[in-house]
N, CA, C and O atoms as CSV, one atom per row, in Angstrom:
chain,resi,resn,atom,element,x,y,z
A,1,MET,N,N,0.832,-1.180,0.000
A,1,MET,CA,C,0.000,0.000,0.000
A,1,MET,C,C,0.877,1.244,0.000
A,1,MET,O,O,1.984,1.249,0.537
A,2,GLY,N,N,0.341,2.314,-0.627
A,2,GLY,CA,C,1.072,3.572,-0.707
A,2,GLY,C,C,1.064,4.299,0.627
A,2,GLY,O,O,0.474,3.831,1.601
A,3,THR,N,N,1.720,5.436,0.659
A,3,THR,CA,C,1.836,6.202,1.895
A,3,THR,C,C,1.072,7.516,1.831
A,3,THR,O,O,1.235,8.362,2.709
A,4,ASP,N,N,0.246,7.704,0.817
A,4,ASP,CA,C,-0.424,8.981,0.645
A,4,ASP,C,C,-1.696,9.132,1.482
A,4,ASP,O,O,-2.342,10.177,1.406
A,5,GLY,N,N,-2.066,8.159,2.253
A,5,GLY,CA,C,-3.238,8.255,3.120
A,5,GLY,C,C,-4.537,7.985,2.394
A,5,GLY,O,O,-4.562,7.811,1.176
A,6,PRO,N,N,-5.626,7.954,3.167
A,6,PRO,CA,C,-6.937,7.611,2.604
A,6,PRO,C,C,-7.345,8.550,1.468
A,6,PRO,O,O,-7.104,9.756,1.511
A,7,VAL,N,N,-7.966,7.959,0.459
A,7,VAL,CA,C,-8.463,8.718,-0.686
A,7,VAL,C,C,-9.914,8.306,-0.930
A,7,VAL,O,O,-10.265,7.132,-0.815
A,8,GLU,N,N,-10.752,9.286,-1.267
A,8,GLU,CA,C,-12.160,9.021,-1.536
A,8,GLU,C,C,-12.558,9.626,-2.865
A,8,GLU,O,O,-12.005,10.636,-3.300
A,9,ASP,N,N,-13.543,8.979,-3.510
A,9,ASP,CA,C,-14.165,9.496,-4.725
A,9,ASP,C,C,-15.637,9.757,-4.423
A,9,ASP,O,O,-16.320,8.910,-3.846
A,10,LEU,N,N,-16.115,10.921,-4.813
A,10,LEU,CA,C,-17.540,11.237,-4.782
A,10,LEU,C,C,-18.050,10.969,-6.189
A,10,LEU,O,O,-17.584,11.582,-7.150
A,11,VAL,N,N,-19.014,10.049,-6.313
A,11,VAL,CA,C,-19.435,9.556,-7.620
A,11,VAL,C,C,-20.948,9.662,-7.764
A,11,VAL,O,O,-21.696,9.349,-6.838
A,12,GLY,N,N,-21.385,10.106,-8.934
A,12,GLY,CA,C,-22.794,10.097,-9.296
A,12,GLY,C,C,-22.988,9.136,-10.450
A,12,GLY,O,O,-22.219,9.155,-11.411
A,13,ILE,N,N,-24.006,8.297,-10.363
A,13,ILE,CA,C,-24.298,7.347,-11.440
A,13,ILE,C,C,-25.789,7.370,-11.758
A,13,ILE,O,O,-26.600,7.858,-10.971
A,14,HIS,N,N,-26.131,6.838,-12.919
A,14,HIS,CA,C,-27.534,6.660,-13.279
A,14,HIS,C,C,-27.807,5.169,-13.399
A,14,HIS,O,O,-27.417,4.528,-14.375
A,15,VAL,N,N,-28.482,4.630,-12.395
A,15,VAL,CA,C,-28.825,3.206,-12.359
A,15,VAL,C,C,-30.099,3.001,-13.160
A,15,VAL,O,O,-31.095,3.690,-12.937
A,16,THR,N,N,-30.072,2.047,-14.100
A,16,THR,CA,C,-31.249,1.749,-14.919
A,16,THR,C,C,-31.903,0.423,-14.528
A,16,THR,O,O,-33.048,0.169,-14.900
A,17,ASP,N,N,-31.186,-0.424,-13.783
A,17,ASP,CA,C,-31.724,-1.710,-13.346
A,17,ASP,C,C,-31.275,-1.949,-11.908
A,17,ASP,O,O,-30.151,-2.388,-11.664
A,18,GLU,N,N,-32.160,-1.659,-10.963
A,18,GLU,CA,C,-31.829,-1.759,-9.539
A,18,GLU,C,C,-31.485,-3.193,-9.117
A,18,GLU,O,O,-30.628,-3.391,-8.256
A,19,THR,N,N,-32.140,-4.186,-9.711
A,19,THR,CA,C,-31.874,-5.577,-9.358
A,19,THR,C,C,-30.461,-5.982,-9.751
A,19,THR,O,O,-29.737,-6.563,-8.942
A,20,LEU,N,N,-30.065,-5.685,-10.974
A,20,LEU,CA,C,-28.704,-6.014,-11.421
A,20,LEU,C,C,-27.668,-5.195,-10.650
A,20,LEU,O,O,-26.593,-5.699,-10.324
A,21,TYR,N,N,-27.991,-3.943,-10.362
A,21,TYR,CA,C,-27.053,-3.111,-9.619
A,21,TYR,C,C,-26.844,-3.662,-8.209
A,21,TYR,O,O,-25.727,-3.641,-7.691
A,22,ALA,N,N,-27.916,-4.155,-7.589
A,22,ALA,CA,C,-27.791,-4.775,-6.264
A,22,ALA,C,C,-26.887,-6.009,-6.347
A,22,ALA,O,O,-26.108,-6.258,-5.426
A,23,ARG,N,N,-26.974,-6.769,-7.412
A,23,ARG,CA,C,-26.103,-7.940,-7.590
A,23,ARG,C,C,-24.654,-7.504,-7.783
A,23,ARG,O,O,-23.736,-8.167,-7.300
A,24,TYR,N,N,-24.446,-6.398,-8.484
A,24,TYR,CA,C,-23.100,-5.847,-8.629
A,24,TYR,C,C,-22.535,-5.501,-7.257
A,24,TYR,O,O,-21.409,-5.878,-6.934
A,25,ARG,N,N,-23.304,-4.795,-6.460
A,25,ARG,CA,C,-22.836,-4.405,-5.134
A,25,ARG,C,C,-22.528,-5.643,-4.276
A,25,ARG,O,O,-21.520,-5.671,-3.570
A,26,GLU,N,N,-23.384,-6.651,-4.337
A,26,GLU,CA,C,-23.144,-7.889,-3.582
A,26,GLU,C,C,-21.840,-8.548,-4.010
A,26,GLU,O,O,-21.109,-9.087,-3.179
A,27,GLY,N,N,-21.549,-8.506,-5.301
A,27,GLY,CA,C,-20.342,-9.150,-5.813
A,27,GLY,C,C,-19.068,-8.364,-5.563
A,27,GLY,O,O,-18.005,-8.949,-5.356
A,28,MET,N,N,-19.169,-7.041,-5.580
A,28,MET,CA,C,-17.959,-6.238,-5.435
A,28,MET,C,C,-17.620,-5.909,-3.994
A,28,MET,O,O,-16.462,-5.633,-3.681
A,29,LEU,N,N,-18.604,-5.931,-3.113
A,29,LEU,CA,C,-18.368,-5.530,-1.724
A,29,LEU,C,C,-17.314,-6.381,-1.009
A,29,LEU,O,O,-16.474,-5.815,-0.310
A,30,PRO,N,N,-17.314,-7.710,-1.149
A,30,PRO,CA,C,-16.256,-8.493,-0.500
A,30,PRO,C,C,-14.853,-8.139,-1.020
A,30,PRO,O,O,-13.887,-8.154,-0.257
A,31,ILE,N,N,-14.745,-7.825,-2.300
A,31,ILE,CA,C,-13.457,-7.442,-2.876
A,31,ILE,C,C,-13.033,-6.093,-2.300
A,31,ILE,O,O,-11.879,-5.907,-1.914
A,32,LEU,N,N,-13.970,-5.163,-2.247
A,32,LEU,CA,C,-13.700,-3.836,-1.695
A,32,LEU,C,C,-13.240,-3.936,-0.244
A,32,LEU,O,O,-12.247,-3.319,0.141
A,33,LYS,N,N,-13.955,-4.706,0.550
A,33,LYS,CA,C,-13.605,-4.854,1.973
A,33,LYS,C,C,-12.251,-5.531,2.151
A,33,LYS,O,O,-11.469,-5.149,3.022
A,34,ARG,N,N,-11.979,-6.537,1.324
A,34,ARG,CA,C,-10.701,-7.248,1.405
A,34,ARG,C,C,-9.529,-6.292,1.183
A,34,ARG,O,O,-8.450,-6.481,1.745
A,35,MET,N,N,-9.746,-5.282,0.373
A,35,MET,CA,C,-8.687,-4.315,0.076
A,35,MET,C,C,-8.707,-3.113,1.024
A,35,MET,O,O,-7.949,-2.160,0.844
A,36,GLY,N,N,-9.570,-3.166,2.024
A,36,GLY,CA,C,-9.627,-2.065,2.980
A,36,GLY,C,C,-10.485,-0.905,2.527
A,36,GLY,O,O,-10.450,0.166,3.134
A,37,GLY,N,N,-11.260,-1.100,1.463
A,37,GLY,CA,C,-12.135,-0.050,0.951
A,37,GLY,C,C,-13.459,-0.010,1.682
A,37,GLY,O,O,-13.775,-0.904,2.467
A,38,TYR,N,N,-14.230,1.032,1.421
A,38,TYR,CA,C,-15.491,1.238,2.127
A,38,TYR,C,C,-16.381,2.206,1.351
A,38,TYR,O,O,-15.920,2.932,0.470
A,39,PHE,N,N,-17.659,2.199,1.698
A,39,PHE,CA,C,-18.589,3.240,1.281
A,39,PHE,C,C,-18.874,4.080,2.511
A,39,PHE,O,O,-19.285,3.556,3.546
A,40,ARG,N,N,-18.657,5.382,2.401
A,40,ARG,CA,C,-18.961,6.268,3.522
A,40,ARG,C,C,-20.424,6.696,3.452
A,40,ARG,O,O,-21.134,6.631,4.456
A,41,TYR,N,N,-20.880,7.128,2.287
A,41,TYR,CA,C,-22.264,7.521,2.055
A,41,TYR,C,C,-22.754,6.818,0.806
A,41,TYR,O,O,-21.976,6.498,-0.094
A,42,ASP,N,N,-24.058,6.581,0.764
A,42,ASP,CA,C,-24.689,5.989,-0.411
A,42,ASP,C,C,-26.131,6.475,-0.404
A,42,ASP,O,O,-26.868,6.202,0.543
A,43,ALA,N,N,-26.544,7.193,-1.448
A,43,ALA,CA,C,-27.889,7.773,-1.460
A,43,ALA,C,C,-28.525,7.636,-2.836
A,43,ALA,O,O,-27.853,7.718,-3.864
A,44,GLN,N,N,-29.836,7.424,-2.828
A,44,GLN,CA,C,-30.601,7.493,-4.060
A,44,GLN,C,C,-31.107,8.932,-4.181
A,44,GLN,O,O,-31.566,9.522,-3.203
A,45,ILE,N,N,-31.017,9.485,-5.385
A,45,ILE,CA,C,-31.376,10.870,-5.645
A,45,ILE,C,C,-32.724,10.908,-6.359
A,45,ILE,O,O,-32.917,10.227,-7.366
A,46,GLN,N,N,-33.647,11.698,-5.841
A,46,GLN,CA,C,-34.961,11.795,-6.472
A,46,GLN,C,C,-34.974,12.747,-7.657
A,46,GLN,O,O,-35.637,12.480,-8.660
A,47,SER,N,N,-34.248,13.854,-7.550
A,47,SER,CA,C,-34.209,14.794,-8.668
A,47,SER,C,C,-32.930,15.624,-8.609
A,47,SER,O,O,-32.374,15.879,-7.541
A,48,GLU,N,N,-32.495,16.026,-9.768
A,48,GLU,CA,C,-31.329,16.899,-9.880
A,48,GLU,C,C,-31.826,18.318,-10.101
A,48,GLU,O,O,-32.787,18.540,-10.837
A,49,LEU,N,N,-31.176,19.264,-9.468
A,49,LEU,CA,C,-31.533,20.653,-9.676
A,49,LEU,C,C,-30.585,21.339,-10.653
A,49,LEU,O,O,-30.972,22.279,-11.346
A,50,LYS,N,N,-29.350,20.867,-10.704
A,50,LYS,CA,C,-28.362,21.446,-11.605
A,50,LYS,C,C,-27.304,20.401,-11.910
A,50,LYS,O,O,-26.914,19.629,-11.034
A,51,SER,N,N,-26.844,20.376,-13.146
A,51,SER,CA,C,-25.798,19.450,-13.543
A,51,SER,C,C,-25.051,20.020,-14.740
A,51,SER,O,O,-25.674,20.577,-15.644
A,52,PRO,N,N,-23.724,19.893,-14.764
A,52,PRO,CA,C,-22.967,20.380,-15.908
A,52,PRO,C,C,-22.928,19.387,-17.072
A,52,PRO,O,O,-22.362,19.692,-18.122
A,53,VAL,N,N,-23.517,18.213,-16.899
A,53,VAL,CA,C,-23.505,17.192,-17.952
A,53,VAL,C,C,-24.924,16.865,-18.386
A,53,VAL,O,O,-25.881,17.170,-17.674
A,54,LYS,N,N,-25.064,16.246,-19.554
A,54,LYS,CA,C,-26.393,15.959,-20.109
A,54,LYS,C,C,-27.076,14.768,-19.447
A,54,LYS,O,O,-28.302,14.742,-19.339
A,55,HIS,N,N,-26.293,13.778,-18.999
A,55,HIS,CA,C,-26.911,12.603,-18.387
A,55,HIS,C,C,-27.272,12.901,-16.932
A,55,HIS,O,O,-26.603,13.687,-16.262
A,56,SER,N,N,-28.326,12.268,-16.463
A,56,SER,CA,C,-28.763,12.499,-15.088
A,56,SER,C,C,-28.123,11.465,-14.156
A,56,SER,O,O,-27.584,10.452,-14.602
A,57,ILE,N,N,-28.197,11.742,-12.874
A,57,ILE,CA,C,-27.759,10.779,-11.863
A,57,ILE,C,C,-28.920,10.507,-10.928
A,57,ILE,O,O,-29.738,11.387,-10.660
A,58,ASN,N,N,-28.986,9.275,-10.432
A,58,ASN,CA,C,-30.006,8.922,-9.454
A,58,ASN,C,C,-29.401,8.192,-8.256
A,58,ASN,O,O,-30.119,7.692,-7.391
A,59,ARG,N,N,-28.091,8.141,-8.222
A,59,ARG,CA,C,-27.369,7.528,-7.103
A,59,ARG,C,C,-26.115,8.352,-6.868
A,59,ARG,O,O,-25.437,8.752,-7.814
A,60,LEU,N,N,-25.813,8.601,-5.615
A,60,LEU,CA,C,-24.647,9.376,-5.229
A,60,LEU,C,C,-23.978,8.646,-4.082
A,60,LEU,O,O,-24.645,8.262,-3.121
A,61,PHE,N,N,-22.645,8.445,-4.168
A,61,PHE,CA,C,-21.960,7.745,-3.091
A,61,PHE,C,C,-20.525,8.207,-2.972
A,61,PHE,O,O,-19.952,8.774,-3.903
A,62,ILE,N,N,-19.957,7.953,-1.805
A,62,ILE,CA,C,-18.537,8.162,-1.573
A,62,ILE,C,C,-17.922,6.799,-1.340
A,62,ILE,O,O,-18.321,6.069,-0.433
A,63,ILE,N,N,-16.942,6.461,-2.171
A,63,ILE,CA,C,-16.201,5.218,-2.039
A,63,ILE,C,C,-14.772,5.583,-1.654
A,63,ILE,O,O,-14.169,6.475,-2.251
A,64,GLY,N,N,-14.236,4.890,-0.657
A,64,GLY,CA,C,-12.914,5.239,-0.162
A,64,GLY,C,C,-11.978,4.051,-0.082
A,64,GLY,O,O,-12.392,2.892,-0.056
A,65,PHE,N,N,-10.689,4.391,-0.044
A,65,PHE,CA,C,-9.618,3.396,-0.002
A,65,PHE,C,C,-8.518,3.874,0.932
A,65,PHE,O,O,-8.402,5.074,1.182
A,66,PRO,N,N,-7.709,2.955,1.453
A,66,PRO,CA,C,-6.615,3.343,2.357
A,66,PRO,C,C,-5.618,4.308,1.713
A,66,PRO,O,O,-5.001,5.119,2.403
A,67,ASP,N,N,-5.461,4.216,0.364
A,67,ASP,CA,C,-4.524,5.081,-0.353
A,67,ASP,C,C,-4.789,4.951,-1.853
A,67,ASP,O,O,-5.564,4.099,-2.287
A,68,GLN,N,N,-4.135,5.808,-2.635
A,68,GLN,CA,C,-4.335,5.830,-4.085
A,68,GLN,C,C,-3.907,4.511,-4.743
A,68,GLN,O,O,-4.563,4.046,-5.675
A,69,ALA,N,N,-2.833,3.920,-4.273
A,69,ALA,CA,C,-2.356,2.661,-4.869
A,69,ALA,C,C,-3.394,1.554,-4.703
A,69,ALA,O,O,-3.610,0.765,-5.623
A,70,THR,N,N,-4.032,1.491,-3.545
A,70,THR,CA,C,-5.067,0.473,-3.313
A,70,THR,C,C,-6.280,0.743,-4.183
A,70,THR,O,O,-6.889,-0.191,-4.705
A,71,ARG,N,N,-6.642,2.021,-4.346
A,71,ARG,CA,C,-7.761,2.381,-5.224
A,71,ARG,C,C,-7.477,1.880,-6.638
A,71,ARG,O,O,-8.329,1.245,-7.259
A,72,ASP,N,N,-6.293,2.163,-7.137
A,72,ASP,CA,C,-5.925,1.741,-8.486
A,72,ASP,C,C,-5.917,0.217,-8.611
A,72,ASP,O,O,-6.353,-0.333,-9.622
A,73,GLU,N,N,-5.421,-0.452,-7.580
A,73,GLU,CA,C,-5.385,-1.923,-7.574
A,73,GLU,C,C,-6.796,-2.496,-7.610
A,73,GLU,O,O,-7.053,-3.461,-8.331
A,74,PHE,N,N,-7.715,-1.911,-6.838
A,74,PHE,CA,C,-9.099,-2.386,-6.803
A,74,PHE,C,C,-9.731,-2.310,-8.187
A,74,PHE,O,O,-10.297,-3.290,-8.670
A,75,PHE,N,N,-9.634,-1.145,-8.823
A,75,PHE,CA,C,-10.306,-0.954,-10.105
A,75,PHE,C,C,-9.652,-1.711,-11.258
A,75,PHE,O,O,-10.218,-1.763,-12.350
A,76,SER,N,N,-8.479,-2.298,-11.044
A,76,SER,CA,C,-7.855,-3.129,-12.070
A,76,SER,C,C,-7.842,-4.610,-11.697
A,76,SER,O,O,-7.324,-5.434,-12.451
A,77,ASP,N,N,-8.407,-4.952,-10.538
A,77,ASP,CA,C,-8.454,-6.332,-10.061
A,77,ASP,C,C,-9.310,-7.188,-11.002
A,77,ASP,O,O,-10.424,-6.795,-11.348
A,78,THR,N,N,-8.806,-8.339,-11.411
A,78,THR,CA,C,-9.531,-9.178,-12.376
A,78,THR,C,C,-10.863,-9.686,-11.824
A,78,THR,O,O,-11.839,-9.782,-12.569
A,79,GLU,N,N,-10.918,-10.008,-10.545
A,79,GLU,CA,C,-12.176,-10.462,-9.945
A,79,GLU,C,C,-13.204,-9.324,-9.961
A,79,GLU,O,O,-14.370,-9.541,-10.293
A,80,TYR,N,N,-12.767,-8.113,-9.602
A,80,TYR,CA,C,-13.666,-6.958,-9.646
A,80,TYR,C,C,-14.140,-6.699,-11.082
A,80,TYR,O,O,-15.327,-6.473,-11.315
A,81,LEU,N,N,-13.215,-6.734,-12.034
A,81,LEU,CA,C,-13.578,-6.455,-13.421
A,81,LEU,C,C,-14.604,-7.450,-13.955
A,81,LEU,O,O,-15.455,-7.083,-14.765
A,82,ALA,N,N,-14.534,-8.696,-13.513
A,82,ALA,CA,C,-15.517,-9.701,-13.930
A,82,ALA,C,C,-16.900,-9.373,-13.373
A,82,ALA,O,O,-17.900,-9.476,-14.084
A,83,VAL,N,N,-16.956,-8.983,-12.109
A,83,VAL,CA,C,-18.242,-8.602,-11.488
A,83,VAL,C,C,-18.792,-7.362,-12.191
A,83,VAL,O,O,-19.983,-7.287,-12.494
A,84,ARG,N,N,-17.920,-6.399,-12.443
A,84,ARG,CA,C,-18.343,-5.167,-13.121
A,84,ARG,C,C,-18.934,-5.480,-14.497
A,84,ARG,O,O,-19.993,-4.966,-14.857
A,85,LYS,N,N,-18.244,-6.322,-15.257
A,85,LYS,CA,C,-18.711,-6.657,-16.605
A,85,LYS,C,C,-20.064,-7.367,-16.562
A,85,LYS,O,O,-20.946,-7.086,-17.373
A,86,GLU,N,N,-20.219,-8.285,-15.611
A,86,GLU,CA,C,-21.454,-9.079,-15.549
A,86,GLU,C,C,-22.657,-8.263,-15.090
A,86,GLU,O,O,-23.752,-8.446,-15.621
A,87,PHE,N,N,-22.486,-7.370,-14.124
A,87,PHE,CA,C,-23.638,-6.700,-13.521
A,87,PHE,C,C,-23.668,-5.179,-13.716
A,87,PHE,O,O,-24.720,-4.623,-14.031
A,88,PHE,N,N,-22.548,-4.515,-13.536
A,88,PHE,CA,C,-22.528,-3.056,-13.573
A,88,PHE,C,C,-22.829,-2.512,-14.964
A,88,PHE,O,O,-23.655,-1.613,-15.120
A,89,GLU,N,N,-22.162,-3.055,-15.964
A,89,GLU,CA,C,-22.284,-2.517,-17.322
A,89,GLU,C,C,-23.702,-2.606,-17.866
A,89,GLU,O,O,-24.078,-1.811,-18.727
A,90,SER,N,N,-24.500,-3.560,-17.380
A,90,SER,CA,C,-25.887,-3.705,-17.832
A,90,SER,C,C,-26.884,-2.952,-16.947
A,90,SER,O,O,-28.062,-2.848,-17.288
A,91,SER,N,N,-26.417,-2.433,-15.823
A,91,SER,CA,C,-27.343,-1.798,-14.883
A,91,SER,C,C,-27.130,-0.301,-14.711
A,91,SER,O,O,-27.952,0.375,-14.092
A,92,VAL,N,N,-26.039,0.219,-15.250
A,92,VAL,CA,C,-25.712,1.637,-15.096
A,92,VAL,C,C,-25.403,2.209,-16.478
A,92,VAL,O,O,-24.595,1.655,-17.223
A,93,ASP,N,N,-26.063,3.338,-16.816
A,93,ASP,CA,C,-25.792,3.893,-18.145
A,93,ASP,C,C,-24.887,5.119,-18.136
A,93,ASP,O,O,-24.468,5.578,-19.198
A,94,SER,N,N,-24.574,5.662,-16.952
A,94,SER,CA,C,-23.616,6.763,-16.917
A,94,SER,C,C,-22.971,6.865,-15.545
A,94,SER,O,O,-23.579,6.556,-14.520
A,95,VAL,N,N,-21.721,7.308,-15.557
A,95,VAL,CA,C,-20.930,7.477,-14.332
A,95,VAL,C,C,-20.247,8.833,-14.409
A,95,VAL,O,O,-19.700,9.205,-15.447
A,96,CYS,N,N,-20.282,9.561,-13.317
A,96,CYS,CA,C,-19.621,10.851,-13.260
A,96,CYS,C,C,-18.876,10.963,-11.927
A,96,CYS,O,O,-19.495,11.040,-10.865
A,97,ARG,N,N,-17.525,10.970,-11.997
A,97,ARG,CA,C,-16.762,11.187,-10.769
A,97,ARG,C,C,-16.788,12.686,-10.508
A,97,ARG,O,O,-16.253,13.470,-11.292
A,98,LEU,N,N,-17.406,13.077,-9.412
A,98,LEU,CA,C,-17.580,14.480,-9.087
A,98,LEU,C,C,-16.369,15.047,-8.366
A,98,LEU,O,O,-16.070,16.235,-8.494
A,99,ALA,N,N,-15.665,14.204,-7.605
A,99,ALA,CA,C,-14.484,14.675,-6.875
A,99,ALA,C,C,-13.654,13.491,-6.424
A,99,ALA,O,O,-14.167,12.393,-6.207
A,100,ARG,N,N,-12.346,13.740,-6.287
A,100,ARG,CA,C,-11.427,12.797,-5.647
A,100,ARG,C,C,-10.575,13.631,-4.705
A,100,ARG,O,O,-10.088,14.701,-5.070
A,101,TYR,N,N,-10.401,13.128,-3.492
A,101,TYR,CA,C,-9.662,13.906,-2.503
A,101,TYR,C,C,-9.043,12.982,-1.470
A,101,TYR,O,O,-9.487,11.848,-1.291
A,102,HIS,N,N,-8.031,13.466,-0.801
A,102,HIS,CA,C,-7.418,12.765,0.321
A,102,HIS,C,C,-8.115,13.240,1.586
A,102,HIS,O,O,-8.437,14.420,1.723
A,103,VAL,N,N,-8.346,12.315,2.507
A,103,VAL,CA,C,-9.094,12.659,3.717
A,103,VAL,C,C,-8.211,12.520,4.948
A,103,VAL,O,O,-7.249,11.753,4.969
A,104,ASN,N,N,-8.561,13.269,5.947
A,104,ASN,CA,C,-7.940,13.154,7.258
A,104,ASN,C,C,-8.417,11.848,7.860
A,104,ASN,O,O,-9.620,11.587,7.873
A,105,SER,N,N,-7.517,11.022,8.356
A,105,SER,CA,C,-7.917,9.716,8.905
A,105,SER,C,C,-8.780,9.848,10.150
A,105,SER,O,O,-9.331,8.853,10.620
A,106,ASP,N,N,-8.912,11.057,10.698
A,106,ASP,CA,C,-9.794,11.296,11.840
A,106,ASP,C,C,-11.193,11.701,11.409
A,106,ASP,O,O,-12.036,11.982,12.261
A,107,ALA,N,N,-11.466,11.740,10.093
A,107,ALA,CA,C,-12.760,12.162,9.605
A,107,ALA,C,C,-13.850,11.197,10.076
A,107,ALA,O,O,-13.591,10.002,10.219
A,108,PRO,N,N,-15.080,11.704,10.321
A,108,PRO,CA,C,-16.181,10.838,10.761
A,108,PRO,C,C,-16.411,9.682,9.794
A,108,PRO,O,O,-16.395,9.878,8.578
A,109,GLY,N,N,-16.620,8.510,10.312
A,109,GLY,CA,C,-16.916,7.347,9.499
A,109,GLY,C,C,-15.714,6.538,9.077
A,109,GLY,O,O,-15.869,5.482,8.465
A,110,LEU,N,N,-14.526,7.001,9.385
A,110,LEU,CA,C,-13.336,6.233,9.016
A,110,LEU,C,C,-12.884,5.362,10.160
A,110,LEU,O,O,-11.894,4.642,10.033
């Protein structure tokens, strides 16, 4: 693991199939936890008031990792990529990373 400290991504997505998306989450969560990752917040969005992009979002979450190297390792992990291909790609039609930042390890929820 790297030494740059915890890193989080704030992500907005548009889920089109809640059942398949739930299966994606079930499949990826053990991999995420094994690597020390977590979800800090996870919310369904009823409506958007403003967006700089044309696609809408209906889910907003913060996903975090112990450091940038672990984040990169997670998203390139072959087991994760298989789960993503099987469930995520058919259940989500758009993804927008709204922010990436390093967090203080004393932040609430860590």
